[in-house]
N, C-alpha and C positions, 0 to 999 in steps of 0.2 A: 566614455565610461565616466560614471560619477565617482566622487571621492566618498570615502566612508561618512564623512560629515554631511555630505549632500544627501546621501541615503538616509542618514538619521532623520533629517529634516522632512524627508518625504513620507516615510512610514509613519503609522499612527504613534503618538507620543507614550500612550500607555503600553504599547508593545514594546517599544524600546526600553522603557523603564523596567518592565517585567524582565526583559532579556538580561539587562545589566544586573538584576537581582538574582538571577539563576547561575549566570556564567561568568567567568573572568572577563576583564576587558579585553585581553588578547583574543579569547575565544569569540567574544561578541563581535569584534572587529572582522573576524574571519567569517562569521555568519552573515554579517551585512555585506561583506564583499561578495558572498555567495548569492545574495539576493539582488545583485547590481547586474544590468545587462541582461542578454538573452541566453537561453540554455540550448545546448545542442540538441538536435533531434535525435531520438533513439527508437530502435525499432526491435520487435521480437519476431524471430522467424517461427511460422506456424508449422510445427513439425507433424500436424495432422494431414497436411497437404504436401509438404515439401521438406527440404533440410537446408542447413545452413550454408554447404557448399554451393548449391544451385543459386541461392540468393546472392552470395557474394559474386558469383560469376555474372549475374544480371547487373549488379551494381558497378562492377568493373567496366562491363560494356557500355554503361551509360556515364562513365567517368566520375562516379560518385565515390568520393573517398570515405573510408570507414575505419573504425577501430573495433577490435574484439574486445569482449568484456572478459575479465580474468575469472570471475566468479559464476559466470553463466555463459556457456557455450553457444546459446541461441540468441544471445543479445548483441546487438551492434549499435555503435554510435557513429553517427553520420557527421562528417566533418565540413562538407561544402554544399550542403542541400537544406532545403527547407520543406515543411510539410506539404505546401502546395505542389511542389515539384515531385515529391514521392507520391501523392494522391493521383498524379497523372500516369503513373507507371502500372503496367499490366499486372505486376506481382501484388500491387495494392488492390486493384479492382477485383481481382480473383481470390482475395483473402489468403494469399500466401505470407502475408506479413501483418503485423499489428503494431502501428504506432503507439509507443507506451514509453513512459518514463521509466528510466532505470530503477528508481527507487521502488516504484509500484510492482516491479518484476519480483521483489525480494520475498514478500509475504507468501506467494504460492510455493516458491522454492523451499522456504522454511517450514512450511505446512507439510511437505513430503507426501503428497498423496500416492497411493498405490493403486495399480490396476484392480478393478473389481470392488473397490470401497465405494461406501455411501459417504458423499461430502455435501456439506451445507455452506453456501456462500450467503450470508445473511443479508448483506447490503451490496448488491452485486453490479448495478449499472455503473458505467457503460458496458462493462463486460471484458476489459482487458485481463484482469486476474483471473475470472471465471473460465475464460477460454484458454488461459495459461495453464490452469489446473487440469482442464480436459486434455490439453496436449501432453502434460506430465504423466497423465493416467493412459496414454496411447488411445485415448478416446474409448476406454473400456472401464465401465462401472456406471455410477449414477451421481449427478451433481443437481441438488436443488437450488437454483439461483433466484433469491428474493430480491424485490425491489418495491419500495412503497409508492413511488411516484410514477403515474401512468404513463407519462411522456417519456421519462427515462427508461421505463420499462419496455416501451416500443424500440428505443435505441438499443437496449440490451438484447432484444429478440433479433433485431437486424444484424448485430455484430456476431451473435451466436450462429446464426444461419449462415452468414458470409464466410465464417471461419470453418464451417463443417463440423462443429462440436455437437454431434447428435446425442451425446449422453446428458445433456443438460435440458432439465425442465424449469421453466420459468414460472414464478409466482409472483403475483402483484398483491402484497399485503404488508402488514405492520411487522417489522422484525422483532419488536419486543413481545409480540404475541405468539411468535412462531414456536417458541420452545414449549409452550403448553400444548400444541397440537402435536408435536413431534418428539416426545419425551424419550430421551436416550436412543435416538434412532440412527445417529450420525457417528462414523468413525473419526471424522475430522470436521472442524467448523473453522471458516474463515470469516472474521469480523473486521472488515476494514471500515472503521466506524465514521459516520459523518463527524467532520471536525471543522476547526476555524482555519484550517489551511494555511498556517503560518510558513510552513515549508515551501509553499508554492509562490509566496509573494515575489513580485518583480518590482523593484523601485520605480521603474519608468512605465509600469502598468497599473494605474490606480484602480482598475476593476478588480485586481487581484486582492486588494486589501481595504477597499472603502467600506465594506459591510462588516469590518472586523470591530469587535469591541470586547471588554472584559465582561460585560453582561452576557453576550453571546457565547463566550467561553465557558462560562458558569452554567449557562442553559444546556450547552451541548454536553457538559460533563454529567449532568442528570440523566440525559438520553443515553449516554455511553454506558452508564451503570445498568440501565434497564435492558440495553441490547446485550451487554456481557452476561447478564442473568439468564436472558433467554437463549443465548448461545450455550451456556453451561447446561441448562435443562435439556437441550436437544442432543447434547454429546454423550455418548456412550462412556461408561466407567473405563479409565485408562486412555480415553481418547484424547486427541490432540486438538487445541485451539490456537489459532493465531489471532491476537489482538494488534491492530495496525491503524495508524493515523498519518496523515501528511502535515502534522503540525509538530511544534517543537517546546511547547510549554509543559509544566509539571501538571496542571489541572486535569488535562485530557491524555497524559501519557503515564508516567510513574505513578501518580497518585490514584489513577483508575486501576491499575493493576494491583497496587498496594490494597485498595478497597476489595478487589476481587479475591485475593488470596486470604484476606482476613474474614471476608463474608461467605464465601463459596468455597467448596472443597477442590480448590485448585492449587497447583504448585508451579513455580516457574522452572523451566528446564533450559538447558544450553542450546544455543543457536549455533550449528556448525557450518558456517558459510564464511568464506575466506574474504572478507572485506577489509581492505587495508585501514589501519588505524587513522590515517590522516583523513579518511572519509567519514570517521565517526565523531559524534558529539560526547562529552562526558555525561555519564548517568547520575542522576542526583537520587541519593537514598536516605538523606538526613530525615530523622523521625520516621523512616519508613523500614519495611522488610529487606534486609540486606541481599536476599536472592534476587531483588530487581536489578542488581548489577549484571545479571545474565541477559537482560534485554538490551537491545541496541538502538541507537538514534543516529540518523544520517545527517551529516553536514551538508546544508545547501551549498551547491557549487555549479560550475559551468555545465557539469554532466548530470548532476543529480539534485532532485528536490529533497528538502528536508523532510525526514520520515521517522516514524518510531514503530519498532516490531517487537512484540512480546510472544515468546512461545510458553504455552501453558498445558499442563496435563491435569485432567480430571481424576482424582484419586478415589478409591473405594471408600465410602463411608465406614467408620469404625462400627464393628459389630455385624457388617453385611458379609 
C-alpha cells in the first residue's frame, strides 16, 4: 500500500490541487486513501432469474467469502475472490449475477422504478444499471436504453440478453437529441452522465487517470448540461430524474445540478437510502441553491467508488 504522500505524487497535480480547494485536508487524505490499492469485487444478484439465498448458497459451496450490503438486499461484497474467478462460475455464465460496483447500484435504487412504468436510461452501456432497473421492475414495464457508441451498444445488448431483461429496448443514438423525439414520454429518467471518472481512480492504475485534465472536465460539463436538458424534455411532469456521475468535483456534480434547477423546471428531492455517513463526502453549496444538500456524494474506499447522485423532480410549469 502507498502512503497518502505517494498517492498524491502519482495522481494528476491539477486533480490534487482542485481536491484540496474543495475539501478539508482531513477529508482529502481520506479520499486519497480510498484511491489507494485495489477495490473489493462486488456483485448484484439478478432477481429476474434467481434470488440472493440461492446465490449465497453457491458462493458458500465454492468457499467464497462475502458480506451483505446494508442498504441493498441483493448486493454482495466478495472478500477473497477476483473477477476472473467469478467469471468462471456457472452463475456468471448464466446471467444469474452481474459484477457491478456498489456505488453504481445506488442510482437505480434511488430512481425507485415501479412495475408497468416507462423508463429512459439515457447513457446506458454497459448495462449494469439498466438491467438493475429491469429487475427492480420485476421485468414488467418498458425501458428505453440509449447508447451513442456502437461498440458499447453491442456490449449493452449482450448484457441485456444475458440477464434476461426482456422489457429493455436498445437505441443507438445521441442522448442530447433524445428528448426532442420523446417529449414528456417517460415516468422516470436515469442520466448516469459521461464524466471524468475521478471516483474510479486507482493510484497504482495509471490507465484510470492518464486521460484526466481540467480541460476534459470543462468539456464534459458542457455535455452534461445538454444531456440533463434532454432528460428533462423526455420526462413527464412530476416525473423523477436521477443525475449521477462517478466523479467528485464540483463542475460535474453540484454545479450541474445548480444549473439545472435554475434553468429548467426541476427541484431537488430527498434521497431515502440508508447509506452510512462515513461513506459520504460533504456536499458543497457555496454560491449555489441550498437544496443541493439533499444530493449525496460517495467517498471512494475499499468497497466503493467515488460517486455523486442527485434526485430531481420535474414540476408543472406555472399556468399549466
